[in-house]
C-alpha positions in Angstrom: -40.8 119.2 116.5 -41.2 116.3 116.2 -39.5 116.4 112.8 -36.5 118.2 114.2 -36.0 116.1 117.4 -33.2 114.0 115.9 -32.1 116.2 113.0 -31.7 119.8 112.0 -34.6 121.3 110.1 -32.6 121.7 106.9 -32.3 117.9 106.7 -36.1 117.4 106.4 -36.9 115.6 103.1 -39.2 117.2 100.6 -39.9 115.4 97.3 -37.1 112.9 98.1 -34.4 115.4 98.9 -33.3 117.4 102.0 -34.2 121.1 102.2 -30.5 121.9 102.2 -30.0 120.0 98.9 -32.7 122.0 97.2 -30.9 125.1 98.4 -27.6 123.9 97.0 -29.3 123.2 93.7 -30.7 126.8 93.6 -27.3 128.3 94.5 -25.8 126.3 91.7 -28.0 128.4 89.4 -25.8 131.4 90.4 -22.6 129.5 89.8 -22.0 128.5 93.5 -20.5 125.1 94.4 -20.8 123.5 97.9 -17.2 124.4 98.6 -18.3 128.1 98.3 -20.7 127.8 101.2 -20.1 129.4 104.5 -22.6 127.7 106.9 -23.7 129.2 110.2 -25.0 126.5 112.5 -26.1 125.9 116.0 -28.7 123.2 116.7 -27.4 119.8 115.6 -24.4 121.4 113.8 -22.2 118.2 114.0 -24.8 116.4 111.8 -24.4 119.0 109.1 -20.6 119.1 109.4 -20.6 115.3 108.9 -22.9 115.4 105.9 -21.4 118.4 104.1 -17.6 118.5 104.8 -17.1 120.8 101.8 -18.6 123.8 103.6 -16.7 126.3 105.7 -18.4 126.4 109.1 -19.1 129.2 111.6 -20.7 128.2 114.9 -23.5 130.2 116.5 -22.9 128.9 120.0 -25.6 131.2 121.4 -28.3 130.2 118.9 -30.9 129.6 121.6 -30.6 133.2 122.8 -30.2 135.2 119.6 -31.9 135.5 116.2 -31.2 135.7 112.4 -29.3 138.9 112.3 -26.8 138.0 115.1 -26.5 134.5 113.5 -25.6 135.9 110.1 -22.8 138.0 111.7 -21.2 134.9 113.0 -19.9 134.6 109.5 -18.7 138.2 109.2 -15.1 137.0 108.3 -16.6 135.6 105.1 -18.3 138.8 104.1 -15.6 141.1 102.9 -15.5 140.1 99.2 -19.3 140.2 98.9 -21.7 137.3 99.4 -25.1 135.8 98.9 -27.0 134.8 102.0 -30.0 132.4 102.4 -32.2 131.1 105.1 -31.8 127.3 105.5 -35.5 126.4 106.0 -36.7 127.4 102.6 -36.9 125.9 99.1 -36.7 127.9 95.9 -35.5 127.5 92.3 -32.2 128.2 90.5 -33.8 130.9 88.3 -34.2 133.1 91.4 -30.4 133.0 92.1 -29.7 133.5 88.4 -31.7 136.7 88.4 -30.1 137.8 91.7 -26.6 137.4 90.3 -27.5 139.5 87.2 -28.4 142.5 89.5 -25.8 145.3 89.4 -27.0 146.8 92.7 -24.9 146.7 95.8 -27.7 145.1 97.9 -30.5 143.1 96.2 -33.2 140.9 97.8 -35.2 138.1 96.2 -38.9 138.9 96.5 -41.9 136.5 95.9 -44.6 138.4 94.2 -47.1 135.5 94.5 -46.8 135.2 98.3 -50.5 135.7 98.9 -51.4 132.5 97.0 -49.2 130.5 99.3 -50.5 132.0 102.5 -54.1 130.9 101.8 -53.3 127.5 103.1 -51.1 128.6 106.1 -53.3 128.8 109.2 -50.3 128.6 111.6 -48.2 131.3 109.9 -50.6 134.1 108.6 -49.9 136.9 106.2 -49.2 139.2 109.0 -46.0 137.3 109.7 -44.7 137.7 106.1 -41.5 139.7 105.7 -43.2 142.0 103.2 -41.8 144.8 101.0 -43.1 148.0 99.5 -41.3 149.0 96.3 -41.1 151.5 93.5 -40.0 149.5 90.5 -37.0 147.5 91.6 -36.2 149.9 94.4 -37.3 148.7 97.8 -38.9 151.4 100.0 -39.8 149.4 103.1 -39.3 146.0 104.6 -41.7 145.1 107.4 -44.2 142.6 108.7 -46.4 145.5 109.4 -47.0 146.3 105.7 -50.6 145.4 104.7 -50.5 142.4 102.4 -52.7 144.1 99.9 -50.2 146.9 99.2 -47.1 144.8 99.4 -45.0 144.2 96.3 -44.1 140.8 97.6 -42.4 138.9 100.4 -38.6 138.8 101.0 -37.8 135.1 100.8 -34.6 135.2 102.8 -32.1 135.3 99.9 -30.0 138.4 99.2 -26.8 139.5 97.4 -24.2 142.0 98.6 -21.4 143.2 96.5 -18.2 144.0 98.4 -19.5 147.6 98.8 -22.9 146.3 99.9 -21.3 144.0 102.4 -19.3 146.9 103.8 -22.4 149.0 104.2 -24.2 146.1 105.9 -21.3 145.6 108.3 -21.1 149.3 109.0 -24.7 149.6 110.0 -24.7 146.4 112.0 -21.9 147.6 114.2 -23.5 151.1 114.4 -26.8 149.8 115.7 -25.1 147.5 118.2 -23.3 150.6 119.6 -26.4 152.9 119.5 -29.1 150.5 120.6 -27.2 148.1 122.9 -29.7 145.9 124.7 -32.6 148.3 124.0 -35.5 148.1 121.5 -34.4 148.1 117.9 -36.9 148.6 115.1 -39.7 146.1 115.9 -37.3 143.8 117.8 -36.7 143.6 121.6 -33.0 144.1 120.9 -30.3 143.9 118.2 -29.4 140.5 119.6 -33.0 139.3 118.9 -33.5 141.1 115.6 -34.3 139.7 112.3 -32.3 140.6 109.2 -35.2 142.7 107.9 -34.9 145.0 111.0 -31.4 146.0 109.9 -32.6 146.4 106.3 -35.4 148.7 107.4 -32.9 150.7 109.5 -30.6 151.0 106.5 -33.5 152.2 104.3 -34.4 154.8 106.8 -30.7 156.0 106.7 -30.9 156.4 102.9 -29.2 153.1 101.8 -30.5 151.8 98.4 -31.8 148.3 98.4 -33.1 146.7 95.2 -35.1 143.6 94.4 -35.4 140.8 91.8 -38.6 138.7 91.7 -39.6 135.2 91.8 -43.3 134.6 91.0 -43.9 131.7 93.4 -41.5 128.8 93.2 -40.7 129.2 96.9 -41.8 127.7 100.2 -40.9 128.5 103.7 -40.9 125.6 106.1 -41.7 127.2 109.5 -44.3 124.9 110.9 -45.4 121.3 110.6 -48.3 122.6 108.6 -45.9 124.3 106.2 -44.0 121.0 105.9 -47.1 119.1 104.9 -48.1 121.8 102.3 -44.6 121.6 100.8 -44.8 117.8 100.7 -48.0 118.1 98.7 -47.0 121.0 96.4 -43.2 121.0 95.8 -41.9 119.0 92.9 
């Protein structure tokens, strides 16, 4: 707010184009067309449906009471053959998706190695909120906001690829944690329902699941606050 009072956040214009259109351009770098997109929506969903009729839609009717992980799993029927997922309030470049699609791993995350440069201007969203990773080479060891920024390999930008096997592993662990944790605390979240995707990634890492990374060295902005939006307007071209 106030930018999102009359439109979904992904419609906010940056450098003359909607955030969502920048995302579609980046996905095209991996060979994806708009007709390949399965979009999970809640707030102002009809506006997106009107603007992008090529998408397949899944509604998160409970969007005000859940979080990213539960929202992603509204699209579980589209996961079986493998998929790439992305947050819808970020801008990034096609080369990140090109690198992602070249990864042979079952689960691969895109990581920004230059995240600390970007956080210098973000007073409303400090480094402590970054979804940071520790890694050994391209193998991710930990995903957590609690990782000190100075030892992090980078920040997970919200873009990930799952092969059919990787998608099966993700689904298996999601349904396991729902059974095991119920409405109780899960990782650093108050519940599975209110968890972020990184909480499930960390749970999977602790269970021995391999998760790999490809890097982008900057060329990424998250639009979380009005301050972030102003910075992106100034710096994104």
